[in-house]
MIDOSE-1310 file (N, C-alpha, C; in nm, 2 decimals, decimal comma, always signed):
residues 155
mkiv	-0,08/-0,61/-0,05/+0,01/-0,56/-0,03/+0,02/-0,41/-0,06; +0,15/-0,38/-0,02/+0,16/-0,21/-0,05/+0,30/-0,19/-0,09; +0,32/-0,07/-0,22/+0,40/+0,01/-0,27/+0,45/+0,08/-0,13; +0,61/+0,10/-0,16/+0,63/+0,17/-0,05/+0,74/+0,20/-0,08
rlst	+0,85/+0,36/-0,05/+0,99/+0,31/-0,08/+1,05/+0,26/-0,03; +1,17/+0,25/-0,02/+1,25/+0,15/+0,07/+1,31/+0,21/+0,13; +1,32/+0,17/+0,25/+1,41/+0,26/+0,36/+1,51/+0,15/+0,44; +1,60/+0,22/+0,54/+1,65/+0,12/+0,57/+1,62/+0,00/+0,65
shvp	+1,53/+0,03/+0,73/+1,44/-0,12/+0,77/+1,41/-0,22/+0,62; +1,38/-0,20/+0,50/+1,39/-0,26/+0,38/+1,55/-0,32/+0,37; +1,64/-0,28/+0,34/+1,79/-0,27/+0,28/+1,88/-0,42/+0,25; +1,79/-0,49/+0,43/+1,89/-0,59/+0,44/+1,79/-0,75/+0,37
kvaa	+1,64/-0,73/+0,38/+1,52/-0,75/+0,34/+1,64/-0,79/+0,17; +1,55/-0,67/+0,11/+1,65/-0,65/-0,04/+1,73/-0,73/-0,10; +1,84/-0,65/+0,00/+1,97/-0,74/-0,09/+1,96/-0,88/+0,00; +1,89/-0,98/+0,02/+1,92/-1,14/+0,03/+1,80/-1,14/-0,07
lmas	+1,70/-1,08/-0,13/+1,60/-1,14/-0,26/+1,73/-1,11/-0,33; +1,80/-0,98/-0,35/+1,87/-0,98/-0,53/+2,04/-1,15/-0,47; +2,04/-1,13/-0,37/+2,15/-1,25/-0,38/+2,08/-1,31/-0,46; +1,96/-1,34/-0,39/+1,89/-1,53/-0,44/+1,80/-1,56/-0,55
spll	+1,80/-1,37/-0,64/+1,73/-1,44/-0,70/+1,83/-1,55/-0,83; +1,79/-1,62/-0,92/+1,88/-1,69/-0,99/+1,87/-1,61/-1,17; +1,81/-1,47/-1,11/+1,89/-1,41/-1,20/+1,97/-1,33/-1,21; +1,97/-1,27/-1,09/+2,07/-1,19/-1,08/+2,20/-1,22/-1,01
rrya	+2,20/-1,44/-0,98/+2,30/-1,54/-0,91/+2,40/-1,47/-1,07; +2,33/-1,47/-1,25/+2,39/-1,48/-1,35/+2,48/-1,36/-1,29; +2,45/-1,28/-1,27/+2,50/-1,13/-1,25/+2,63/-1,19/-1,10; +2,65/-1,23/-1,06/+2,74/-1,25/-0,94/+2,70/-1,18/-0,84
vtvr	+2,55/-1,14/-0,82/+2,55/-1,03/-0,69/+2,52/-1,16/-0,63; +2,57/-1,11/-0,50/+2,63/-1,09/-0,34/+2,53/-1,03/-0,29; +2,54/-1,06/-0,17/+2,43/-0,90/-0,01/+2,49/-0,82/-0,07; +2,63/-0,90/-0,02/+2,74/-0,75/+0,02/+2,73/-0,74/-0,10
eara	+2,72/-0,72/-0,27/+2,75/-0,60/-0,32/+2,57/-0,57/-0,34; +2,49/-0,60/-0,35/+2,40/-0,53/-0,38/+2,33/-0,49/-0,28; +2,40/-0,43/-0,10/+2,39/-0,36/-0,03/+2,46/-0,24/-0,05; +2,56/-0,27/-0,10/+2,65/-0,19/-0,19/+2,57/-0,07/-0,28
slae	+2,51/-0,19/-0,35/+2,49/-0,06/-0,47/+2,34/-0,01/-0,44; +2,25/-0,08/-0,33/+2,16/-0,01/-0,24/+2,17/+0,12/-0,20; +2,28/+0,09/-0,16/+2,29/+0,27/-0,02/+2,34/+0,33/-0,16; +2,48/+0,35/-0,31/+2,46/+0,41/-0,39/+2,34/+0,51/-0,43
arrv	+2,23/+0,37/-0,45/+2,11/+0,43/-0,55/+2,10/+0,53/-0,45; +2,04/+0,49/-0,31/+2,02/+0,59/-0,25/+2,10/+0,71/-0,21; +2,18/+0,71/-0,22/+2,28/+0,86/-0,22/+2,21/+0,98/-0,35; +2,22/+0,85/-0,43/+2,24/+0,92/-0,58/+2,08/+0,99/-0,58
gdvl	+2,01/+0,92/-0,53/+1,83/+0,95/-0,51/+1,82/+0,89/-0,61; +1,86/+0,78/-0,68/+1,71/+0,67/-0,77/+1,63/+0,66/-0,71; +1,51/+0,63/-0,76/+1,41/+0,59/-0,67/+1,43/+0,39/-0,62; +1,41/+0,34/-0,55/+1,34/+0,21/-0,51/+1,19/+0,19/-0,39
lvav	+1,18/+0,12/-0,49/+1,03/+0,10/-0,41/+1,05/-0,04/-0,42; +0,97/-0,07/-0,32/+0,93/-0,15/-0,27/+0,79/-0,27/-0,23; +0,77/-0,38/-0,26/+0,68/-0,43/-0,26/+0,62/-0,52/-0,13; +0,54/-0,47/+0,01/+0,54/-0,48/+0,12/+0,43/-0,63/+0,17
dqev	+0,39/-0,73/+0,12/+0,30/-0,83/+0,24/+0,31/-0,91/+0,29; +0,36/-0,83/+0,44/+0,39/-0,92/+0,58/+0,54/-0,93/+0,54; +0,60/-0,86/+0,41/+0,75/-0,92/+0,43/+0,77/-0,87/+0,27; +0,88/-0,83/+0,24/+0,89/-0,81/+0,15/+0,91/-0,94/+0,05
vgfa	+0,84/-0,85/-0,08/+0,76/-0,94/-0,19/+0,81/-0,94/-0,40; +0,90/-0,78/-0,38/+0,95/-0,72/-0,49/+1,01/-0,63/-0,47; +1,03/-0,58/-0,56/+1,13/-0,42/-0,50/+1,15/-0,40/-0,71; +1,17/-0,27/-0,71/+1,19/-0,22/-0,81/+1,29/-0,07/-0,85
wvit	+1,36/-0,06/-0,87/+1,48/+0,03/-0,93/+1,44/+0,15/-1,04; +1,41/+0,23/-1,01/+1,44/+0,30/-1,13/+1,54/+0,45/-1,13; +1,62/+0,42/-1,30/+1,66/+0,60/-1,30/+1,60/+0,68/-1,34; +1,57/+0,83/-1,30/+1,54/+0,90/-1,38/+1,61/+1,00/-1,39
sral	+1,74/+0,97/-1,47/+1,81/+1,10/-1,51/+1,78/+1,09/-1,65; +1,72/+1,11/-1,73/+1,62/+1,11/-1,80/+1,72/+1,13/-1,91; +1,73/+1,02/-1,96/+1,86/+1,05/-2,07/+1,86/+0,97/-2,20; +1,87/+0,95/-2,31/+1,80/+0,95/-2,44/+1,68/+0,93/-2,47
desa	+1,67/+1,08/-2,54/+1,51/+1,15/-2,51/+1,45/+1,15/-2,40; +1,51/+1,16/-2,30/+1,41/+1,20/-2,17/+1,39/+1,05/-2,12; +1,46/+0,94/-2,13/+1,39/+0,87/-2,06/+1,43/+0,82/-1,93; +1,32/+0,75/-1,83/+1,40/+0,68/-1,74/+1,47/+0,56/-1,79
ylrl	+1,56/+0,50/-1,67/+1,56/+0,40/-1,70/+1,49/+0,25/-1,61; +1,50/+0,17/-1,61/+1,41/+0,08/-1,51/+1,58/-0,08/-1,48; +1,64/-0,03/-1,37/+1,81/-0,09/-1,36/+1,72/-0,21/-1,31; +1,65/-0,23/-1,24/+1,56/-0,40/-1,16/+1,41/-0,36/-1,09
llva	+1,36/-0,49/-1,19/+1,24/-0,48/-1,12/+1,20/-0,69/-1,09; +1,23/-0,71/-0,97/+1,25/-0,85/-0,90/+1,11/-0,88/-0,80; +1,07/-0,99/-0,81/+1,00/-1,04/-0,76/+1,04/-1,16/-0,68; +1,00/-1,20/-0,54/+1,05/-1,32/-0,50/+0,95/-1,44/-0,59
edrq	+1,07/-1,53/-0,61/+1,10/-1,66/-0,70/+0,89/-1,74/-0,64; +0,86/-1,75/-0,51/+0,75/-1,80/-0,44/+0,67/-1,68/-0,48; +0,66/-1,54/-0,55/+0,48/-1,49/-0,54/+0,53/-1,43/-0,66; +0,56/-1,51/-0,76/+0,59/-1,50/-0,92/+0,41/-1,47/-0,98
sggi	+0,35/-1,42/-1,07/+0,27/-1,48/-1,13/+0,13/-1,42/-1,05; +0,19/-1,33/-0,96/+0,05/-1,29/-0,86/+0,04/-1,14/-0,89; +0,03/-1,08/-0,97/+0,01/-0,92/-0,98/+0,12/-0,80/-0,90; +0,28/-0,90/-0,82/+0,34/-0,80/-0,79/+0,37/-0,72/-0,87
gaal	+0,47/-0,78/-0,97/+0,56/-0,69/-1,06/+0,50/-0,59/-1,14; +0,34/-0,59/-1,14/+0,25/-0,53/-1,29/+0,28/-0,37/-1,15; +0,20/-0,48/-1,04/+0,20/-0,34/-0,96/+0,33/-0,25/-0,95; +0,45/-0,31/-0,92/+0,58/-0,23/-0,91/+0,64/-0,14/-1,01
ldaa	+0,59/-0,24/-1,15/+0,53/-0,15/-1,25/+0,48/-0,03/-1,26; +0,40/-0,09/-1,23/+0,24/+0,10/-1,26/+0,38/+0,20/-1,20; +0,41/+0,13/-1,04/+0,41/+0,29/-0,99/+0,57/+0,34/-1,00; +0,63/+0,25/-1,08/+0,79/+0,27/-1,17/+0,72/+0,39/-1,28
eria	+0,63/+0,36/-1,38/+0,57/+0,38/-1,45/+0,56/+0,59/-1,40; +0,46/+0,55/-1,29/+0,37/+0,67/-1,26/+0,53/+0,77/-1,21; +0,61/+0,71/-1,15/+0,72/+0,80/-1,10/+0,82/+0,83/-1,20; +0,81/+0,79/-1,28/+0,96/+0,90/-1,36/+0,84/+0,97/-1,46
rtrg	+0,67/+0,90/-1,46/+0,60/+0,97/-1,53/+0,61/+1,16/-1,45; +0,57/+1,14/-1,35/+0,59/+1,27/-1,29/+0,74/+1,29/-1,26; +0,83/+1,29/-1,28/+0,95/+1,34/-1,30/+1,02/+1,37/-1,41; +0,93/+1,33/-1,52/+0,95/+1,39/-1,66/+0,99/+1,32/-1,77
arhl	+1,01/+1,21/-1,77/+1,05/+1,10/-1,81/+0,95/+1,10/-1,92; +0,97/+1,09/-2,11/+0,89/+1,06/-2,16/+0,88/+0,94/-2,16; +1,00/+0,82/-2,19/+1,02/+0,73/-2,22/+1,08/+0,64/-2,07; +1,00/+0,47/-2,03/+1,08/+0,39/-1,93/+1,18/+0,32/-2,06
vllv	+1,28/+0,31/-2,03/+1,35/+0,17/-2,06/+1,43/+0,11/-1,98; +1,45/+0,01/-2,06/+1,50/-0,18/-1,96/+1,56/-0,26/-2,04; +1,67/-0,30/-1,98/+1,73/-0,42/-2,05/+1,70/-0,55/-2,02; +1,63/-0,67/-2,07/+1,64/-0,76/-1,99/+1,67/-0,86/-2,06
tktn	+1,73/-0,98/-1,98/+1,81/-1,08/-2,07/+1,76/-1,14/-2,14; +1,85/-1,12/-2,31/+1,74/-1,19/-2,39/+1,68/-1,38/-2,37; +1,75/-1,47/-2,34/+1,68/-1,56/-2,29/+1,57/-1,56/-2,25; +1,59/-1,46/-2,19/+1,42/-1,46/-2,07/+1,29/-1,41/-2,11
rrar	+1,29/-1,56/-2,19/+1,15/-1,52/-2,27/+1,00/-1,45/-2,17; +1,04/-1,55/-1,99/+0,93/-1,53/-1,91/+0,86/-1,37/-1,90; +0,97/-1,31/-1,88/+1,00/-1,12/-1,87/+1,00/-1,06/-1,98; +1,02/-1,06/-2,09/+1,06/-1,00/-2,18/+0,81/-1,03/-2,30
afye	+0,79/-1,15/-2,26/+0,64/-1,10/-2,28/+0,58/-1,06/-2,18; +0,63/-1,02/-2,04/+0,53/-0,96/-1,90/+0,59/-0,79/-1,98; +0,72/-0,78/-2,01/+0,73/-0,64/-1,99/+0,59/-0,59/-2,18; +0,62/-0,67/-2,30/+0,50/-0,66/-2,36/+0,40/-0,66/-2,34
rhgy	+0,37/-0,74/-2,27/+0,21/-0,73/-2,19/+0,15/-0,61/-2,17; +0,29/-0,54/-2,13/+0,24/-0,44/-2,00/+0,31/-0,25/-2,14; +0,31/-0,31/-2,29/+0,33/-0,19/-2,38/+0,45/-0,19/-2,35; +0,58/-0,26/-2,38/+0,71/-0,21/-2,44/+0,71/-0,27/-2,52
rhvg	+0,82/-0,24/-2,60/+0,86/-0,28/-2,78/+1,00/-0,29/-2,77; +0,98/-0,38/-2,78/+1,21/-0,47/-2,85/+1,19/-0,31/-2,91; +1,38/-0,31/-2,91/+1,34/-0,18/-3,02/+1,53/-0,24/-3,00; +1,56/-0,37/-2,98/+1,71/-0,37/-2,99/+1,79/-0,52/-2,92
elpr	+1,93/-0,50/-2,97/+2,00/-0,61/-2,85/+2,09/-0,51/-2,83; +2,16/-0,59/-2,75/+2,29/-0,56/-2,67/+2,31/-0,71/-2,63; +2,42/-0,73/-2,73/+2,48/-0,90/-2,72/+2,64/-0,78/-2,62; +2,57/-0,94/-2,53/+2,72/-0,94/-2,41/+2,74/-0,74/-2,39
fvrp	+2,62/-0,73/-2,32/+2,67/-0,52/-2,35/+2,71/-0,55/-2,15; +2,62/-0,63/-2,15/+2,64/-0,60/-1,93/+2,77/-0,69/-1,85; +2,74/-0,81/-1,92/+2,83/-0,90/-1,90/+2,90/-1,02/-2,02; +3,00/-1,04/-2,03/+3,06/-1,11/-2,17/+2,97/-1,22/-2,20
tide	+2,91/-1,30/-2,14/+2,83/-1,38/-2,20/+2,70/-1,41/-2,17; +2,65/-1,25/-2,13/+2,49/-1,26/-2,14/+2,48/-1,16/-2,25; +2,35/-1,15/-2,36/+2,30/-1,10/-2,41/+2,17/-1,08/-2,34; +2,17/-0,89/-2,41/+2,06/-0,82/-2,33/+1,97/-0,80/-2,51
alya	+1,82/-0,78/-2,41/+1,74/-0,70/-2,53/+1,69/-0,60/-2,55; +1,68/-0,48/-2,52/+1,66/-0,29/-2,48/+1,48/-0,32/-2,51; +1,38/-0,26/-2,46/+1,28/-0,29/-2,47/+1,20/-0,09/-2,43; +1,19/-0,01/-2,48/+1,14/+0,06/-2,45/+0,94/+0,12/-2,48
kdlr	+0,91/+0,23/-2,35/+0,75/+0,19/-2,36/+0,77/+0,34/-2,37; +0,65/+0,45/-2,44/+0,62/+0,62/-2,43/+0,52/+0,63/-2,35; +0,59/+0,68/-2,27/+0,53/+0,74/-2,15/+0,39/+0,87/-2,11; +0,43/+0,92/-2,27/+0,35/+1,02/-2,31/+0,23/+1,01/-2,32
psr	+0,08/+1,11/-2,25/-0,04/+1,09/-2,34/-0,06/+1,04/-2,45; -0,18/+0,95/-2,45/-0,21/+0,94/-2,57/-0,24/+1,00/-2,66; -0,27/+1,10/-2,77/-0,22/+1,18/-2,87/-0,41/+1,10/-2,94
């Protein structure tokens, strides 16, 4: 498996992966909306990473604006349903953290659906700490949990 930057040829596959995700269906993501979001992300220079193993098996989207005390934002980390728990998410997260760090981010922050225990445990295993709740922040029927990781070298 390789982690590469999203190319034009990856867009249809990533958009389909996004639209087929049970998580993103809760947010009403369609293939058309996913393609439009990816186009906008590419236009503004967001970091879009793809995990490829014969086909697209995962995706990470990082916004490195360095808001909130120079934090980057992990907007999305997604692994194909049939490829979860195989290290793809960890590899994408590691690559996202490295890029955020090289772009000057001191922290990486992310939102997780509050009821998504599996994702919350995943991020906690990778050094993220729960810093708060954001009820109905993204959608009026979904509560989010805010997580953050310090990317600075240990002192």
